[in-house]
C-alpha positions, 0 to 999 in steps of 0.5 A: 442664306440657305434654304432646306424644305422639310424633304431634305435628306438627313446627310445633307443637313448634317453636312450643312450643320458641319458646315455653320459650326466650321464657319463660327469656329473659323475665328472670323464669325460675326453679328450676321453670321449668328443671325444667318445660322439662327434663320437656318436652325429655325427651318424645321425640328430637324435643322435644329437636331442636326445643329445640336449634334454638330455642336455635340461633336465639337464639345465631345473633343474638348472633353479629355477625350474618352470617345476619341481615345477609346479609338484608333481612328480618330472622327473626320469632319465633314468638309464644308459645302456651302460658301461664305458669300452663301452663308451671309446672304439675306442676313439681317440684323442681330436680335439678342432674345432670339440668338440661343444658348450657343452664342451666349454661352459657346461651347468651348469658347470656340466663337465669341459670345454674344456680348462679344459680338455686340461690342462697339470694338472687337479684335479677330483671334490673332489681331491687334488693333489701334483705335483712338477714343474721346480725342486723347485715349490711345487704345490698343486691343490685343487678340480676341478683345471686345470693348464697349464705349457707353455714353460719357457723362460730365465726370469723365470717360467710361470704356467696358473691357468685355474680353481680352486685353487692352492697353491704355494711354490717357494724356489728359486729367480728364477721368478715365474709368475702365470697367472690367469683370465686377471691378473698375480701374480709375485713371488720369493720365496714365498708361496701363494695361488691363487683362480681362481673361478667364475669371480674373482681371489684371491691371498693369500700371506703366506711367502714373497711378490708378485706382482700382475698385472691387466692391468695398476693396481699393488698391492704389497702383503705381508705376511697374506695379500690377494688381489682380481681382477675381471672386475671391476679391482684390489681390495684393500688388506686385511688382512686374518687368514692364518690358515683359508685361507689354510683350504682346504689344511687341509681338511676344509671349513670354512664359516663366515657369509656366504650366503648359496648361496655361500656354496652350490657353494663351496660344489658343488665344492667338490661334484660330481653331483650337488646340486641346490637351487629352492628357492632363498630366502633360499639362503640368510641365513647366515652360521657359520662353519667349515665343513670336505670335506671329509664329505661333505655330512653332511654339506648338512645334516645340512642345511637340518635341520638348515634352514628346507630345503627339498631336492629332490634327482636325479640320477647322483648327482642332489639334488633339495633343495627347 
């Protein structure tokens, strides 16, 4: 890890703090990174103050941008001077109690939360992954997805979808219970998708029957049906086009009159860094289209032309649209 003494010049501290935050927003941060940052911050009050200032600068970019729009020249982010090898050197196991607020609730969701970092399985931004659990549970994990696998009891198998989206294929009659948010989905020999993004959980059934429970509410979801739940409770089930519902598994994003704000939120799940809409009225524009996840930046180019949006690129993959 990087070591500094008390007499280090402030400009160097600032550069190192910038480098730590740049690493965290790279989309590649892991548990060792979190521990290394914690150790650097604890070296002195000056280290902690420099880190807090760096976090504040990133946070400012997302708050509609009054500081950014008030200036003709956008702020310049100091390039990182620290190699990833140096960052990871000497990092130990993560101790949850000392990680700090920024890892429990990351500003602007620029890096994974503590619960995501400590998941049993996790995909990075833009990554998809297939795994097999308990011998006969096939799981396809979408981008920015974290799942935990508690010890299964005699009554069945359990999976917690901490965040993101995953498709499940259970081939036996043994019970599979998927926990997401405040609810659970119970399946026997079924194919289904669970999405836990933001404050809403969405469950889509492609084959078989599912039982979805939240508090005292229960719903049975059949083939090509979808149900969602949030703080308001369980919402009525609706019919879905299965091809569109699982388009992400084929590498595509499909939008139908989707507000641009929601489109940007989805793009941010597949693209490292952060796209930030600086003009709230721009976000109300509807978007229609079918776009390749592998060419996600082409979606941004299309948005710029379609809505005459002005892009301002910042280091670390930050893109301001106004």
